Backbone as a printed PyTorch tensor [residue, N CA C, xyz], in Angstrom:
tensor([[[ 53.4820,  58.8000, 191.7090],
         [ 52.8520,  59.7320, 192.6440],
         [ 53.2800,  61.1690, 192.3430]],

        [[ 54.6100,  61.3610, 192.1290],
         [ 55.1090,  62.7010, 191.8360],
         [ 54.5400,  63.2150, 190.5190]],

        [[ 54.3840,  62.2970, 189.5460],
         [ 53.8420,  62.6740, 188.2430],
         [ 52.4010,  63.1560, 188.3790]],

        [[ 51.6230,  62.4180, 189.2060],
         [ 50.2220,  62.8100, 189.4200],
         [ 50.1300,  64.1560, 190.1250]],

        [[ 51.0220,  64.3790, 191.0940],
         [ 51.0340,  65.6510, 191.8200],
         [ 51.3750,  66.8040, 190.8810]],

        [[ 52.3730,  66.5800, 190.0210],
         [ 52.7670,  67.6050, 189.0530],
         [ 51.6460,  67.9090, 188.0800]],

        [[ 50.9370,  66.8750, 187.6480],
         [ 49.8420,  67.0530, 186.7080],
         [ 48.7010,  67.8360, 187.3640]],

        [[ 48.4090,  67.5200, 188.6200],
         [ 47.3500,  68.2280, 189.3390],
         [ 47.6990,  69.7030, 189.5020]],

        [[ 48.9870,  69.9770, 189.7430],
         [ 49.4280,  71.3660, 189.9050],
         [ 49.2750,  72.1370, 188.6020]],

        [[ 49.6070,  71.4920, 187.4770],
         [ 49.4610,  72.1390, 186.1630],
         [ 47.9990,  72.4350, 185.8690]],

        [[ 47.1430,  71.4530, 186.1840],
         [ 45.7030,  71.6360, 185.9680],
         [ 45.1680,  72.7880, 186.8190]],

        [[ 45.6630,  72.8740, 188.0570],
         [ 45.2390,  73.9460, 188.9540],
         [ 45.6580,  75.3050, 188.4180]],

        [[ 46.9010,  75.3840, 187.8880],
         [ 47.4020,  76.6460, 187.3300],
         [ 46.6150,  77.0470, 186.0850]],

        [[ 46.2620,  76.0820, 185.2560],
         [ 45.4660,  76.3640, 184.0590],
         [ 44.0860,  76.8770, 184.4470]],

        [[ 43.4610,  76.2010, 185.4180],
         [ 42.1300,  76.6100, 185.8860],
         [ 42.1800,  78.0170, 186.4860]],

        [[ 43.2450,  78.2780, 187.2420],
         [ 43.4030,  79.6020, 187.8470],
         [ 43.5800,  80.6700, 186.7760]],

        [[ 44.3550,  80.3460, 185.7280],
         [ 44.5610,  81.2890, 184.6260],
         [ 43.2670,  81.6090, 183.9090]],

        [[ 42.4720,  80.5520, 183.6450],
         [ 41.1710,  80.7540, 182.9890],
         [ 40.2640,  81.6100, 183.8590]],

        [[ 40.2660,  81.3400, 185.1640],
         [ 39.4400,  82.1090, 186.0970],
         [ 39.8180,  83.5860, 186.0760]],

        [[ 41.1160,  83.8760, 186.0720],
         [ 41.6000,  85.2600, 186.0680],
         [ 41.1840,  85.9670, 184.7750]],

        [[ 41.3100,  85.2670, 183.6320],
         [ 40.9270,  85.8520, 182.3380],
         [ 39.4420,  86.1790, 182.3200]],

        [[ 38.6190,  85.2370, 182.7950],
         [ 37.1660,  85.4470, 182.8100],
         [ 36.7920,  86.6270, 183.7080]],

        [[ 37.3650,  86.6690, 184.9060],
         [ 37.0640,  87.7530, 185.8530],
         [ 37.5230,  89.0950, 185.2980]],

        [[ 38.7050,  89.1250, 184.6750],
         [ 39.2270,  90.3680, 184.1040],
         [ 38.3310,  90.8730, 182.9790]],

        [[ 37.8820,  89.9410, 182.1280],
         [ 37.0060,  90.3110, 181.0120],
         [ 35.6790,  90.8380, 181.5250]],

        [[ 35.1530,  90.1770, 182.5410],
         [ 33.8770,  90.6000, 183.1190],
         [ 34.0060,  91.9740, 183.7610]],

        [[ 35.0950,  92.1980, 184.4810],
         [ 35.3200,  93.4910, 185.1280],
         [ 35.4640,  94.5940, 184.0900]],

        [[ 36.1830,  94.3080, 182.9980],
         [ 36.3470,  95.2990, 181.9260],
         [ 35.0050,  95.6290, 181.2930]],

        [[ 34.1900,  94.6080, 181.0470],
         [ 32.8710,  94.8190, 180.4350],
         [ 31.9880,  95.6870, 181.3280]],

        [[ 31.9720,  95.3870, 182.6100],
         [ 31.1470,  96.1590, 183.5580],
         [ 31.6310,  97.6050, 183.6310]],

        [[ 32.9590,  97.7810, 183.7200],
         [ 33.5200,  99.1310, 183.8050],
         [ 33.2480,  99.9150, 182.5260]],

        [[ 33.4180,  99.2600, 181.3770],
         [ 33.1940,  99.9170, 180.0940],
         [ 31.7270, 100.3240, 179.9320]],

        [[ 30.8190,  99.4610, 180.3830],
         [ 29.3930,  99.7720, 180.3210],
         [ 29.0640, 100.9720, 181.1980]],

        [[ 29.6730, 101.0170, 182.3810],
         [ 29.4400, 102.1410, 183.2950],
         [ 29.9460, 103.4450, 182.6950]],

        [[ 31.1730, 103.4020, 182.1300],
         [ 31.7690, 104.6090, 181.5470],
         [ 30.9410, 105.0990, 180.3600]],

        [[ 30.5190, 104.1690, 179.4960],
         [ 29.7270, 104.5380, 178.3230],
         [ 28.3850, 105.1410, 178.7330]],

        [[ 27.7610, 104.5310, 179.7340],
         [ 26.4790, 105.0500, 180.2190],
         [ 26.6200, 106.4300, 180.8260]],

        [[ 27.6720, 106.6200, 181.5980],
         [ 27.8970, 107.9200, 182.2200],
         [ 28.2030, 108.9910, 181.1710]],

        [[ 29.0030, 108.6330, 180.1570],
         [ 29.3320, 109.5860, 179.1040],
         [ 28.0780, 109.9920, 178.3350]],

        [[ 27.2300, 109.0240, 178.0070],
         [ 25.9910, 109.3250, 177.2940],
         [ 25.1120, 110.2700, 178.1160]],

        [[ 25.0580, 110.0320, 179.4200],
         [ 24.2680, 110.8900, 180.3070],
         [ 24.8240, 112.3150, 180.3350]],

        [[ 26.1510, 112.4380, 180.4020],
         [ 26.7520, 113.7660, 180.4510],
         [ 26.6260, 114.5020, 179.1180]],

        [[ 26.7030, 113.7770, 178.0080],
         [ 26.5250, 114.4040, 176.7020],
         [ 25.1050, 114.9310, 176.5580]],

        [[ 24.1300, 114.1640, 177.0380],
         [ 22.7310, 114.6220, 177.0080],
         [ 22.5680, 115.8960, 177.8270]],

        [[ 23.1980, 115.9190, 179.0080],
         [ 23.1240, 117.1110, 179.8560],
         [ 23.8060, 118.3010, 179.1930]],

        [[ 24.9620, 118.0560, 178.5580],
         [ 25.6840, 119.1260, 177.8720],
         [ 24.8720, 119.6700, 176.6940]],

        [[ 24.2060, 118.7760, 175.9600],
         [ 23.3450, 119.2070, 174.8630],
         [ 22.2150, 120.1010, 175.3800]],

        [[ 21.6500, 119.7210, 176.5150],
         [ 20.5870, 120.5320, 177.1100],
         [ 21.1020, 121.9170, 177.4880]],

        [[ 22.2810, 121.9680, 178.1140],
         [ 22.8530, 123.2550, 178.5250],
         [ 23.2160, 124.1220, 177.3210]],

        [[ 23.6970, 123.4690, 176.2510],
         [ 24.0240, 124.2130, 175.0290],
         [ 22.7500, 124.7730, 174.3900]],

        [[ 21.7000, 123.9540, 174.3430],
         [ 20.4240, 124.4100, 173.7860],
         [ 19.8290, 125.5200, 174.6490]],

        [[ 19.9790, 125.3830, 175.9730],
         [ 19.5060, 126.4330, 176.8790],
         [ 20.2110, 127.7450, 176.5650]],

        [[ 21.5130, 127.6490, 176.2500],
         [ 22.2660, 128.8440, 175.8880],
         [ 21.6930, 129.5180, 174.6590]],

        [[ 21.3550, 128.7250, 173.6400],
         [ 20.7720, 129.2940, 172.4140],
         [ 19.4080, 129.9170, 172.6840]],

        [[ 18.5980, 129.2340, 173.4830],
         [ 17.2730, 129.7700, 173.8140],
         [ 17.3980, 131.0810, 174.5900]],

        [[ 18.4210, 131.1570, 175.4530],
         [ 18.6480, 132.3780, 176.2200],
         [ 19.0180, 133.5350, 175.2990]],

        [[ 19.8730, 133.2560, 174.3080],
         [ 20.2550, 134.3040, 173.3560],
         [ 19.0370, 134.7690, 172.5570]],

        [[ 18.1450, 133.8390, 172.2180],
         [ 16.9120, 134.2280, 171.5210],
         [ 16.0850, 135.1730, 172.3920]],

        [[ 16.0530, 134.8680, 173.6930],
         [ 15.3160, 135.7240, 174.6240],
         [ 15.9220, 137.1180, 174.6920]],

        [[ 17.2600, 137.1780, 174.7360],
         [ 17.9470, 138.4700, 174.7500],
         [ 17.6810, 139.2130, 173.4500]],

        [[ 17.6960, 138.4790, 172.3270],
         [ 17.4070, 139.0740, 171.0140],
         [ 16.0130, 139.6920, 171.0000]],

        [[ 15.0350, 138.9700, 171.5720],
         [ 13.6530, 139.4500, 171.5610],
         [ 13.4820, 140.7170, 172.3960]],

        [[ 14.3080, 140.8410, 173.4540],
         [ 14.2470, 142.0550, 174.2760],
         [ 14.9010, 143.2390, 173.5570]],

        [[ 16.0560, 142.9940, 172.9690],
         [ 16.7500, 144.0660, 172.2520],
         [ 17.8080, 143.4800, 171.3290]],

        [[ 17.6460, 143.7110, 170.0460],
         [ 18.6070, 143.2390, 169.0520],
         [ 19.9920, 143.8220, 169.3070]],

        [[ 20.0370, 145.0250, 169.8080],
         [ 21.3050, 145.7190, 170.0410],
         [ 22.1350, 145.0680, 171.1440]],

        [[ 21.5010, 144.2570, 171.9940],
         [ 22.2240, 143.6030, 173.0870],
         [ 23.0840, 142.4320, 172.5950]],

        [[ 22.8700, 141.9980, 171.3610],
         [ 23.6540, 140.8800, 170.8180],
         [ 24.9870, 141.3940, 170.2760]],

        [[ 25.8520, 141.7720, 171.1900],
         [ 27.1540, 142.3210, 170.8040],
         [ 28.1130, 141.2050, 170.4030]],

        [[ 28.9400, 141.4830, 169.4200],
         [ 29.8800, 140.4890, 168.9070],
         [ 30.9210, 140.1450, 169.9650]],

        [[ 31.2940, 138.8540, 170.0270],
         [ 32.3300, 138.4280, 170.9690],
         [ 31.9100, 137.2050, 171.7580]],

        [[ 32.6560, 136.9300, 172.8490],
         [ 32.4130, 135.7750, 173.7050],
         [ 31.7110, 136.2310, 174.9780]],

        [[ 30.7130, 135.4520, 175.4090],
         [ 29.8950, 135.8790, 176.5460],
         [ 29.5770, 134.7080, 177.4770]],

        [[ 29.4170, 135.0540, 178.7710],
         [ 28.8120, 134.1480, 179.7310],
         [ 27.3820, 134.5980, 179.9380]],

        [[ 26.5790, 133.8120, 180.6460],
         [ 25.1790, 134.1570, 180.8650],
         [ 24.9070, 134.2960, 182.3570]],

        [[ 23.9880, 135.1820, 182.6800],
         [ 23.5900, 135.3790, 184.0680],
         [ 22.1680, 135.9190, 184.0840]],

        [[ 21.5080, 135.7970, 185.2360],
         [ 20.1580, 136.3350, 185.3910],
         [ 20.2380, 137.5970, 186.2270]],

        [[ 19.6800, 138.6780, 185.7040],
         [ 19.6300, 139.9420, 186.4240],
         [ 18.1620, 140.3430, 186.5080]],

        [[ 17.6510, 140.3710, 187.7420],
         [ 16.2110, 140.5890, 187.8900],
         [ 15.4960, 139.3490, 187.3860]],

        [[ 14.6370, 139.5280, 186.4170],
         [ 13.9370, 138.3920, 185.8070],
         [ 14.3900, 138.1340, 184.3800]],

        [[ 15.4860, 138.7690, 183.9810],
         [ 15.9370, 138.6600, 182.6000],
         [ 17.3430, 138.0790, 182.5070]],

        [[ 17.5780, 137.3600, 181.4140],
         [ 18.9140, 136.8810, 181.1120],
         [ 19.7370, 138.0180, 180.5310]],

        [[ 21.0080, 138.0480, 180.9110],
         [ 21.9280, 139.0500, 180.3690],
         [ 23.2710, 138.3810, 180.0670]],

        [[ 24.1000, 139.0500, 179.2750],
         [ 25.4760, 138.5950, 179.0680],
         [ 26.3330, 139.1270, 180.2080]],

        [[ 27.2320, 138.2740, 180.7080],
         [ 28.1170, 138.6970, 181.8010],
         [ 29.4340, 137.9480, 181.6950]],

        [[ 30.5150, 138.6820, 181.5370],
         [ 31.8330, 138.0660, 181.4080],
         [ 32.0130, 137.3850, 180.0630]],

        [[ 33.1430, 136.6860, 179.9390],
         [ 33.4640, 136.0200, 178.6740],
         [ 33.0940, 134.5440, 178.6800]],

        [[ 32.7180, 134.0050, 179.8520],
         [ 32.3030, 132.6070, 179.9490],
         [ 31.5020, 132.4200, 181.2370]],

        [[ 30.8570, 131.2650, 181.3450],
         [ 30.0010, 130.9830, 182.4950],
         [ 30.4230, 129.6750, 183.1470]],

        [[ 30.5420, 129.6930, 184.4670],
         [ 30.9220, 128.5000, 185.2130],
         [ 29.6900, 127.6150, 185.4200]],

        [[ 29.7310, 126.3950, 184.8800],
         [ 28.6220, 125.4520, 185.0700],
         [ 29.1440, 124.1680, 185.7290]],

        [[ 30.1620, 124.3210, 186.5840],
         [ 30.7710, 123.1600, 187.2290],
         [ 29.8110, 122.4520, 188.1800]],

        [[ 28.7200, 123.1270, 188.5600],
         [ 27.7150, 122.4640, 189.3920],
         [ 26.9220, 121.4460, 188.5790]],

        [[ 26.9700, 121.5740, 187.2500],
         [ 26.2530, 120.6630, 186.3610],
         [ 27.1820, 119.5880, 185.7800]],

        [[ 28.3930, 120.0050, 185.4020],
         [ 29.3790, 119.0980, 184.8170],
         [ 30.7500, 119.4320, 185.3970]],

        [[ 31.5900, 118.4350, 185.5760],
         [ 32.9040, 118.6330, 186.1810],
         [ 33.7300, 119.6330, 185.3680]],

        [[ 34.1710, 120.7030, 186.0470],
         [ 34.9520, 121.7680, 185.4120],
         [ 34.2370, 122.3210, 184.1780]],

        [[ 32.9100, 122.3420, 184.2550],
         [ 32.1030, 122.7680, 183.1180],
         [ 32.1350, 124.2690, 182.8610]],

        [[ 32.2000, 124.6300, 181.5930],
         [ 32.1940, 126.0370, 181.1690],
         [ 31.2590, 126.1800, 179.9640]],

        [[ 30.4310, 127.2300, 180.0010],
         [ 29.5840, 127.5350, 178.8440],
         [ 30.0050, 128.8880, 178.2760]],

        [[ 30.2230, 128.8840, 176.9680],
         [ 30.6300, 130.1130, 176.2790],
         [ 29.6730, 130.3560, 175.1150]],

        [[ 29.1680, 131.5610, 175.0360],
         [ 28.3240, 131.9720, 173.9170],
         [ 29.1440, 132.8970, 173.0210]],

        [[ 29.2970, 132.4870, 171.7700],
         [ 30.0210, 133.3230, 170.8100],
         [ 29.0250, 133.9130, 169.8110]],

        [[ 29.1110, 135.2240, 169.6100],
         [ 28.2360, 135.8980, 168.6540],
         [ 29.0910, 136.5320, 167.5640]],

        [[ 28.7470, 136.2320, 166.3180],
         [ 29.4580, 136.7850, 165.1700],
         [ 28.4770, 137.5410, 164.2750]],

        [[ 28.8970, 138.6890, 163.8150],
         [ 28.0730, 139.4560, 162.8810],
         [ 28.2600, 138.8970, 161.4720]],

        [[ 27.1570, 138.5660, 160.8080],
         [ 27.2510, 138.1050, 159.4190],
         [ 26.3120, 138.9350, 158.5330]],

        [[ 25.9690, 140.1020, 159.0460],
         [ 25.0880, 141.0070, 158.3180],
         [ 24.4950, 142.0000, 159.2850]],

        [[ 23.9080, 143.0590, 158.7630],
         [ 23.3510, 144.0970, 159.6390],
         [ 22.1960, 143.5770, 160.4890]],

        [[ 21.4900, 142.5730, 159.9820],
         [ 20.3390, 142.0310, 160.7130],
         [ 20.4300, 140.5220, 160.8660]],

        [[ 21.6650, 140.0370, 160.9800],
         [ 21.8530, 138.5880, 161.0870],
         [ 23.0880, 138.2830, 161.9300]],

        [[ 22.9560, 137.3070, 162.8290],
         [ 24.0520, 136.9180, 163.7220],
         [ 24.2040, 135.4000, 163.7180]],

        [[ 25.4560, 134.9720, 163.8190],
         [ 25.7440, 133.5570, 164.0350],
         [ 26.0210, 133.3750, 165.5160]],

        [[ 25.2980, 132.4540, 166.1470],
         [ 25.4410, 132.2370, 167.5900],
         [ 25.9120, 130.8050, 167.8330]],

        [[ 27.0060, 130.6680, 168.5760],
         [ 27.5420, 129.3600, 168.9300],
         [ 27.4850, 129.1890, 170.4440]],

        [[ 26.8620, 128.1100, 170.8740],
         [ 26.7960, 127.7900, 172.3080],
         [ 27.6830, 126.5700, 172.5430]],

        [[ 28.7750, 126.7740, 173.2720],
         [ 29.7650, 125.7120, 173.4640],
         [ 29.8700, 125.3160, 174.9250]],

        [[ 29.8120, 124.0130, 175.1660],
         [ 29.9660, 123.4620, 176.5120],
         [ 31.2320, 122.6170, 176.5390]],

        [[ 32.1150, 122.8870, 177.4780],
         [ 33.3120, 122.0650, 177.6570],
         [ 33.3610, 121.5930, 179.1100]],

        [[ 33.8450, 120.3680, 179.3100],
         [ 33.9740, 119.8360, 180.6640],
         [ 34.9620, 118.6790, 180.6700]],

        [[ 35.3510, 118.2520, 181.8690],
         [ 36.2590, 117.1210, 182.0320],
         [ 35.4320, 115.8830, 182.3770]],

        [[ 35.3920, 114.9360, 181.4490],
         [ 34.6520, 113.7010, 181.7240],
         [ 35.4060, 112.8900, 182.7820]],

        [[ 36.6560, 112.5660, 182.4820],
         [ 37.5750, 111.9840, 183.4570],
         [ 38.9160, 112.6710, 183.2510]],

        [[ 39.8440, 112.4360, 184.1470],
         [ 41.1520, 113.0840, 184.0720],
         [ 41.8050, 112.8160, 182.7190]],

        [[ 42.1700, 113.9020, 182.0430],
         [ 42.8350, 113.7660, 180.7530],
         [ 41.9060, 113.4400, 179.5970]],

        [[ 40.6040, 113.5390, 179.8280],
         [ 39.6460, 113.2520, 178.7490],
         [ 38.5740, 114.3470, 178.7010]],

        [[ 38.9320, 115.5040, 178.1340],
         [ 37.9610, 116.5980, 178.0370],
         [ 36.8910, 116.2810, 176.9910]],

        [[ 35.7210, 116.8650, 177.1790],
         [ 34.6130, 116.6770, 176.2510],
         [ 34.0670, 118.0430, 175.8340]],

        [[ 33.4320, 118.0740, 174.6800],
         [ 32.9040, 119.3310, 174.1610],
         [ 31.6170, 119.0760, 173.3740]],

        [[ 30.6690, 119.9550, 173.5760],
         [ 29.4390, 119.9510, 172.7840],
         [ 29.2450, 121.3690, 172.2660]],

        [[ 28.9500, 121.4720, 170.9790],
         [ 28.8120, 122.7970, 170.3760],
         [ 27.5680, 122.8180, 169.4870]],

        [[ 26.6880, 123.7910, 169.7270],
         [ 25.4980, 123.9740, 168.9030],
         [ 25.5600, 125.3580, 168.2540]],

        [[ 25.1100, 125.4350, 167.0180],
         [ 25.1580, 126.6880, 166.2720],
         [ 23.7680, 127.0380, 165.7600]],

        [[ 23.4310, 128.3120, 165.8190],
         [ 22.1870, 128.7920, 165.2390],
         [ 22.4250, 130.1480, 164.5980]],

        [[ 21.4840, 130.5570, 163.7740],
         [ 21.5620, 131.8670, 163.1220],
         [ 20.3160, 132.6480, 163.5020]],

        [[ 20.5260, 133.8300, 164.0240],
         [ 19.4050, 134.6630, 164.4490],
         [ 19.2750, 135.8800, 163.5380]],

        [[ 18.0420, 136.2560, 163.2950],
         [ 17.7680, 137.4460, 162.5080],
         [ 17.0330, 138.4570, 163.3630]],

        [[ 17.1300, 139.6770, 162.9520],
         [ 16.3490, 140.7350, 163.5900],
         [ 14.9240, 140.5910, 163.0610]],

        [[ 14.1310, 139.7850, 163.7600],
         [ 12.8260, 139.3910, 163.2440],
         [ 11.8820, 140.5770, 163.0310]],

        [[ 12.1910, 141.7060, 163.6420],
         [ 11.3540, 142.8810, 163.4300],
         [ 11.5860, 143.4770, 162.0410]],

        [[ 12.6920, 143.0690, 161.4010],
         [ 13.0040, 143.5890, 160.0690],
         [ 13.0320, 142.4990, 159.0020]],

        [[ 13.4220, 141.2730, 159.4100],
         [ 13.6290, 140.2060, 158.4330],
         [ 12.6680, 139.0520, 158.7090]],

        [[ 12.0400, 138.5380, 157.6610],
         [ 11.1180, 137.4230, 157.7900],
         [ 11.8860, 136.1110, 157.8760]],

        [[ 11.4940, 135.2400, 158.7960],
         [ 12.0870, 133.9150, 158.9040],
         [ 11.2340, 132.9500, 158.0930]],

        [[ 11.8420, 132.2540, 157.1490],
         [ 11.0890, 131.4310, 156.2160],
         [ 10.9430, 129.9710, 156.6220]],

        [[ 11.8490, 129.4670, 157.4290],
         [ 11.7840, 128.0570, 157.8170],
         [ 10.9240, 127.9250, 159.0660]],

        [[  9.8450, 127.1630, 158.9540],
         [  8.8950, 127.0610, 160.0600],
         [  8.5930, 125.6070, 160.3780]],

        [[  7.9360, 125.3910, 161.5060],
         [  7.5530, 124.0500, 161.9290],
         [  8.1970, 123.6840, 163.2460]],

        [[  8.0740, 122.4200, 163.6240],
         [  8.6660, 121.8940, 164.8560],
         [  9.4910, 120.6730, 164.5120]],

        [[ 10.7960, 120.7560, 164.7790],
         [ 11.6790, 119.6420, 164.4180],
         [ 11.3030, 118.3720, 165.1840]],

        [[ 11.4580, 117.2250, 164.5250],
         [ 11.1440, 115.9380, 165.1450],
         [ 12.1670, 115.6230, 166.2300]],

        [[ 11.6790, 115.2840, 167.4250],
         [ 12.5550, 114.9870, 168.5590],
         [ 13.4920, 113.8270, 168.2630]],

        [[ 14.7460, 113.9330, 168.7580],
         [ 15.7510, 112.8960, 168.5170],
         [ 15.2760, 111.5130, 168.9790]],

        [[ 14.5940, 111.4740, 170.1070],
         [ 14.1750, 110.1880, 170.6700],
         [ 13.1550, 109.4630, 169.7990]],

        [[ 12.5700, 110.1630, 168.8220],
         [ 11.5780, 109.5370, 167.9400],
         [ 12.2230, 108.6880, 166.8500]],

        [[ 13.5300, 108.8640, 166.6270],
         [ 14.2130, 108.1040, 165.5890],
         [ 14.7260, 106.7830, 166.1500]],

        [[ 14.4120, 105.7030, 165.4450],
         [ 14.7270, 104.3720, 165.9480],
         [ 15.8690, 103.6900, 165.1970]],

        [[ 16.4210, 104.3590, 164.1870],
         [ 17.5550, 103.7890, 163.4830],
         [ 18.5900, 104.8690, 163.1890]],

        [[ 19.8330, 104.3950, 163.0080],
         [ 21.0070, 105.2740, 162.9670],
         [ 20.9540, 106.3080, 161.8490]],

        [[ 20.5970, 105.8740, 160.6290],
         [ 20.6780, 106.7540, 159.4700],
         [ 19.8030, 107.9830, 159.6200]],

        [[ 18.5300, 107.7840, 159.9750],
         [ 17.6220, 108.9320, 160.1090],
         [ 17.9710, 109.7750, 161.3230]],

        [[ 18.5180, 109.1300, 162.3720],
         [ 18.9290, 109.8690, 163.5710],
         [ 20.0490, 110.8440, 163.2480]],

        [[ 21.1110, 110.3400, 162.6040],
         [ 22.2620, 111.1850, 162.2980],
         [ 21.9450, 112.2440, 161.2460]],

        [[ 20.9010, 112.0050, 160.4420],
         [ 20.5000, 112.9760, 159.4230],
         [ 19.8330, 114.1870, 160.0590]],

        [[ 19.2140, 113.9710, 161.2110],
         [ 18.5250, 115.0660, 161.9030],
         [ 19.5460, 115.9290, 162.6390]],

        [[ 19.6470, 117.1930, 162.2610],
         [ 20.6300, 118.0940, 162.8620],
         [ 20.3800, 118.2220, 164.3670]],

        [[ 21.4580, 118.0470, 165.1460],
         [ 21.3400, 118.1340, 166.6020],
         [ 21.2090, 116.7750, 167.2730]],

        [[ 21.0170, 115.7190, 166.4690],
         [ 20.8520, 114.3680, 167.0120],
         [ 22.0880, 113.5140, 166.7110]],

        [[ 22.3350, 112.5360, 167.5670],
         [ 23.4450, 111.6100, 167.3330],
         [ 23.0620, 110.2260, 167.8540]],

        [[ 23.5140, 109.2080, 167.1430],
         [ 23.1730, 107.8220, 167.4640],
         [ 24.1650, 107.2600, 168.4700]],

        [[ 23.6560, 106.7310, 169.5790],
         [ 24.4960, 106.0990, 170.5950],
         [ 24.4100, 104.5910, 170.3700]],

        [[ 25.4680, 104.0380, 169.7860],
         [ 25.4510, 102.6450, 169.3440],
         [ 25.2610, 101.6660, 170.5020]],

        [[ 25.8930, 101.9430, 171.6260],
         [ 25.8180, 101.0020, 172.7480],
         [ 24.3920, 100.7910, 173.2170]],

        [[ 23.6460, 101.9000, 173.3030],
         [ 22.2680, 101.8190, 173.7960],
         [ 21.2460, 101.7070, 172.6760]],

        [[ 21.7210, 101.8550, 171.4230],
         [ 20.8420, 101.8170, 170.2530],
         [ 19.6920, 102.8080, 170.3960]],

        [[ 20.0550, 104.0310, 170.7780],
         [ 19.0680, 105.1030, 170.9150],
         [ 19.5940, 106.3750, 170.2510]],

        [[ 18.6740, 107.2240, 169.8790],
         [ 19.0120, 108.5080, 169.2840],
         [ 18.9170, 109.5700, 170.3680]],

        [[ 19.9940, 110.3080, 170.6190],
         [ 20.0300, 111.2810, 171.7060],
         [ 20.3760, 112.6610, 171.1770]],

        [[ 20.1230, 113.6600, 172.0040],
         [ 20.4250, 115.0370, 171.6320],
         [ 19.1730, 115.8900, 171.5780]],

        [[ 19.3160, 117.0940, 171.0710],
         [ 18.1940, 118.0220, 170.9360],
         [ 18.1700, 118.5100, 169.4950]],

        [[ 17.0900, 118.2310, 168.8000],
         [ 17.0190, 118.6060, 167.3890],
         [ 17.0800, 120.1210, 167.2230]],

        [[ 17.7410, 120.5690, 166.1650],
         [ 17.8940, 121.9960, 165.8970],
         [ 16.5540, 122.5880, 165.4530]],

        [[ 16.0670, 123.6360, 166.1300],
         [ 14.7800, 124.2430, 165.7810],
         [ 14.7360, 124.7200, 164.3300]],

        [[ 13.5490, 124.6790, 163.7520],
         [ 13.3780, 125.0200, 162.3360],
         [ 13.8320, 126.4400, 162.0160]],

        [[ 13.5760, 127.3800, 162.8950],
         [ 13.8980, 128.7760, 162.5690],
         [ 15.3960, 129.0630, 162.5730]],

        [[ 16.2060, 128.0280, 162.8430],
         [ 17.6570, 128.2000, 162.7660],
         [ 18.1740, 128.1510, 161.3270]],

        [[ 17.3840, 127.5680, 160.4290],
         [ 17.8460, 127.3440, 159.0670],
         [ 17.4610, 128.5110, 158.1610]],

        [[ 18.4550, 128.9760, 157.4050],
         [ 18.2490, 130.1640, 156.5760],
         [ 18.1660, 129.8470, 155.0860]],

        [[ 18.2760, 128.5730, 154.7250],
         [ 18.1480, 128.2160, 153.3080],
         [ 17.2220, 127.0170, 153.1750]],

        [[ 16.6340, 126.8830, 152.0230],
         [ 15.6060, 125.8800, 151.7910],
         [ 16.1280, 124.4550, 151.9380]],

        [[ 17.3300, 124.1790, 151.4270],
         [ 17.8860, 122.8270, 151.4770],
         [ 18.0580, 122.3470, 152.9100]],

        [[ 18.6920, 123.1730, 153.7420],
         [ 18.9230, 122.8020, 155.1400],
         [ 17.6010, 122.6730, 155.8860]],

        [[ 16.6750, 123.5790, 155.5900],
         [ 15.3700, 123.5630, 156.2530],
         [ 14.6330, 122.2630, 155.9700]],

        [[ 14.5290, 121.9070, 154.7020],
         [ 13.7540, 120.7280, 154.3180],
         [ 14.4530, 119.4250, 154.6860]],

        [[ 15.7780, 119.4860, 154.9410],
         [ 16.5070, 118.2880, 155.3710],
         [ 16.2000, 117.9500, 156.8200]],

        [[ 15.7050, 118.9340, 157.5670],
         [ 15.3710, 118.7330, 158.9780],
         [ 13.9290, 118.2510, 159.0940]],

        [[ 13.7450, 117.0170, 159.5710],
         [ 12.4080, 116.4510, 159.6860],
         [ 11.5360, 117.3170, 160.5880]],

        [[ 10.3500, 117.6440, 160.0970],
         [  9.4060, 118.4580, 160.8700],
         [  9.4070, 119.9170, 160.4490]],

        [[ 10.3840, 120.3300, 159.6070],
         [ 10.4970, 121.7310, 159.1740],
         [  9.9560, 121.9010, 157.7530]],

        [[  9.3840, 123.0780, 157.4990],
         [  8.8060, 123.3890, 156.1930],
         [  9.3180, 124.7440, 155.7280]],

        [[  9.7610, 124.8190, 154.4930],
         [ 10.2260, 126.0830, 153.9070],
         [  9.0270, 126.8540, 153.3610]],

        [[  8.8190, 128.0480, 153.8690],
         [  7.6480, 128.8230, 153.4680],
         [  8.0150, 130.1380, 152.8100]],

        [[  9.3210, 130.2620, 152.4220],
         [  9.7430, 131.4870, 151.7730],
         [  9.3570, 131.5190, 150.2990]],

        [[  9.5710, 132.6830, 149.7150],
         [  9.2530, 132.8580, 148.3020],
         [ 10.4980, 132.5910, 147.4650]]])
C-alpha cells in the first residue's frame, strides 16, 4: 500500500512538472510574440517619423536653400510652414521618450547631407533607434539625375529583394517587408540609383 502511494505521488509530481514546463513555454511564446509585434509596429512608426523629417527638410529647402543651416535641429510648424527650432524635437506623444533630430552637413556649396534620427525607449533599458539619410541639392542650380518612384517595401515578398531595397528591412517573424523605401532623388550616383528598384538614372 505504501509503495503504491509513493508511486502515485511520484507520478503526480512528474505530471505537475510537465504541466509547469508546458505552461511556462506557452507563456514565453505568447509574451515573445507580443513583444515582437509591438517592436515591429514601433519601428514602422519610427520609420514614418524619420521619413516625415526628411520630407520636411525638402520642404524647407524648396522655400529657401539658405535655411538649411549646418548642425542639429528640431522641427516645428510656424504659420503654415515647417521651420527648424531648437536642437531636437520631442515626439514622446508618438513613441515613449521619443526624440527626433535632424542633422545637416555641408558637403558642397550646393549639396547637403541630411540625417533624420529617431530615438525612443522600447522598454526599460532597451533603447531603439531609426536613422534615415538623404542628400539634397540646390535644385535651382544643380540637376538631379536619379528619377522615378521607388518600389514600396510592402511589395517585396522575400528577404533578399526586401533587404536590397534601401529603406526596407525584412521582419522574419511576420515574413513581411517593412519600412519606407528611399526616394529616387536621394541618390547621387548611377550605381546606387539603379540598385534601388523603381529608380532610373537619367544623367549624362
